[in-house]
C-alpha positions, 0 to 999 in steps of 0.5 A, a space after each residue: 172556702 165555704 161549705 159545699 152547700 154554699 158553693 152550690 147555692 151560689 153556683 146554681 143561682 149564677 148559672 140559672 141567672 146566666 151571670 156566668 157559665 160553667 166554663 167561666 167557673 172552670 177557668 176561674 178555678 184553674 187560675 187559682 190553681 192550688 190556693 186555699 179552698 180550690 179542692 172544695 170549689 172543684 167539688 162544687 164545680 162538679 155538681 153545679 146545675 142551673 136546674 136547681 131553683 132554690 138555695 134549699 134545693 142546692 143545699 139538699 144536693 150537697 146533703 146527698 153528696 155528703 151523706 152518699 145518697 144516690 143522686 136523683 134526677 132533678 126537675 122531672 115533669 110527670 104527665 097524665 095519659 093524654 099529656 096533661 101536666 100533673 106536676 114537676 118535682 124537685 128530685 126523683 129517684 126513678 128506680 125507687 119510684 120516689 119523689 123528693 120534695 124540699 119545701 121552705 116554710 113559706 111555700 104554702 102561705 095559704 090554705 089554698 096553696 096547701 090544698 093544691 099541693 095535696 091534690 098534686 101529691 095525690 095525683 102523683 101517688 096515683 101514678 105509682 110514685 112515693 113521696 119524701 119531704 124535708 125542709 131546712 132543719 132536716 139538712 142539719 142532721 143525719 135523720 134525713 139520710 136515714 129516712 132517704 136510705 130507708 125509702 130508697 131501700 123500700 122500693 
């Protein structure tokens, strides 16, 4: 009966931790039939994924769905010529060459963490990718949707 973001955060974490399977979730939903919240749970079920690694990533996916943002590919690895891993990104809109990264405030707790992320982002830009970043606060307003649409249209 909660929000799509809550349903995805719980479902994604449960799948990732192997607490249950997608089949388990589908069976539970079928068992409850048309009880209060089942329609919303069904929408969550159609979007749950073990690929999302945080509640912020789950909340971001819900934001994309609710604001009708084209859905990206998740957890994409970028490699340099020769196969060296440059980095794995949260979201990638391939047709737009746009990487989406959602970061909480604690992700870069030291200057070294922040510098490593800058070097990683520069290397991905050198591969022809563009970046857009957001955090928890951005999920609370339409401004992120405007920024995403503008970035996707600018491809």
